[in-house]
N, C-alpha and C positions, 0 to 999 in steps of 0.2 A: 702526922699526916701520911696517908697511904698514897703512894705514887701509882698512877694508872699505867698499865702496860701500853706501849705505843701500838697503834693499830697495825695489823698485819693481814696479809691475804695470801692465797695460794699456798696453804700449809706453811706459812712463815717465810716463804721465799721472797715475798715483797713486804717490806717494812716501811712505815711512814715515820718521819720525825721532823721536828722543827730545829733548825740550827744553821751552822755555817758549813757549806759544802766543802770548803777548803780545809776543814778540820777532820774530814772523814778518813779513817784509817781502813781503806779498802784497796783491792788490787788496782782499781781505776775509778776516777771520777769522770763524769761526762761534762764537757764544757759546752755551754750554749754559746757557741762562737759566732763571729760574723765571717763572711766568706773570705775576707783577707787573711784570716788566721793570725793577724798581727796584734791582737789585743784590742780592747775596747772598753766599754762601760759594763756595769752590772756584774754578773757572774764571770764573764770573760775577763774583765779587768781585775777582779778579785783573784782569780786563778793565776793570772800573769804576775800580779804583785806578790802574792804569797809564795808562788813557786819559784820566782826568781828568773834571771836571764836565760837559764838553760831551756826553758819552755819556748821563749821567743826565738832563740837560736834554732831550735828544732823545727818550729813552725816556718821559719824562713827557709830552712832546708826543704821542707815539704813543698813550699811554694816553688822553689827552684826546680825540684826534681819530679814532683808528682802533679801538682795543681797550680801551674803558672797563672791561670786565669782566676784562681780562687777556688775554694771548696764549694761545690754545688749544694744547694738546699737538699737536706735529707741524707747526704753522704757523710762518711766518717773518716777520720784520720787519727793516728795515735802518736803520742810523744811520751817521753819520760815525764815523771812527775816533779822533777827538780827538787825543791825544798819542801814539797807537800808531803803529808803523811801517806798519801796514795802513791803507789809506785808508777802509775801511768795516768795520762790524761787522754781521753778519747774526745776529740773535737767533732762537733756536729753543728750544722747550720739549720736552725729551725725556720719554718715558713713565716713570712711577714703576713699577718692576717689581711685578706683582701687583695693580695698582690700576686696570686698564683692561679687565677682563673678557676677557682673552685677546687683546686687540688690540694688545698691546705690540709685537710684531714689526712690524706694519704701521705703527704710529705712529713707531717708531724709523726705519724705512726712509723714511718721509715727511719726517722732519727733514732727512735728507741730500738726498733728491730735491728737496724744495721749496727748499732753500738753493741748490742748483746751478741750478735753473730760474730763480730770482730773479737770481742772478749773471749768467747768460747773457742774461736779458732786459735787463740794464743794461750789457751788453758788458764785463763783468769777465772776466778770463782766468785768475786764480789765486785759490785759496781754501785756507785751512788750517782743519782741523776738530780739535776735541778728541775724546776718546772719550765721546761723548754717552751719558748715563744710566748709565754703568758705575761711577760713584762713589757719591755719597750716594743716588741714585735706585735703586740696587741691581740694575741689569740685569746678569746674569751675562756677564762679558767674553767667554767662549767662545761663547755664543749671539749676542752682539752682533757678533762678528767675522764669523760666517756671514752675518748679515742685512746688515751694512754692506757687505761685499765684493760680495754679490749685488746690492744696491741700486746701488752705484757702477757696477758692470759694466753693468747695464741702463740706468741713467740716462746714463752717458757714451757708451754706444753710440748713444743717441738724440740727445744734445746734444754736438755735436762742437766747439762754440765755446770750451769750457773747455780750456785748455792744461795746467793743473796743479792737482791736488788733493794737499794734504799732510795726512797723518794724523799729528798730533803727540801723542805719548804722554808721560806724566809721567815714566815710568821705563822701563828696559830690560825689566823683567819684564812690564809691560803690553804692550809692543810684541811680545815673544816669544809671549805668549798669543795676540795677534792673528794673528801669522804662522802659528802652529800650527793655528788654527781657521778661517782665511779660506778662501774658495772661489773665488778669481779663476781664470779659465781660464789654462791654461799656455801 
């Protein structure tokens, strides 16, 4: 059986895969966090469980010193990766669909852009993202694909220091929806 090459875009700088975000050996994985930064369900809970208590301790420190009211939607914060294969975790809070007065698209784009900008400022070269806001936060995956692909194209055109972005999907159906609705240039 011949294994197909995973889909990729922007001259291979953006790669798609199905798998476990917490197993990605990259400079940083991006956590679809809740504003408390104190763990939760889904991707956030999986990162905290696999990464161990060091991530929660670092998040508590962020709350004490930087974000006492919680991390705002679209903003980012970074911690170490604890026991994860990734050296760092970039935490971002995606928009809850229908709860931001129509600003959901720009807030979702900001999650990706701000994570990439932070990574580049710290000279990180590779990041892995989950499908931010498309689970419990209810963002339609079809709309997210368009927004994410356009945001990545624009941001990576401006920031050339990032070598690889992995979009890690929970299952093949999620990835197929992204492929069908993305708008990367050909």
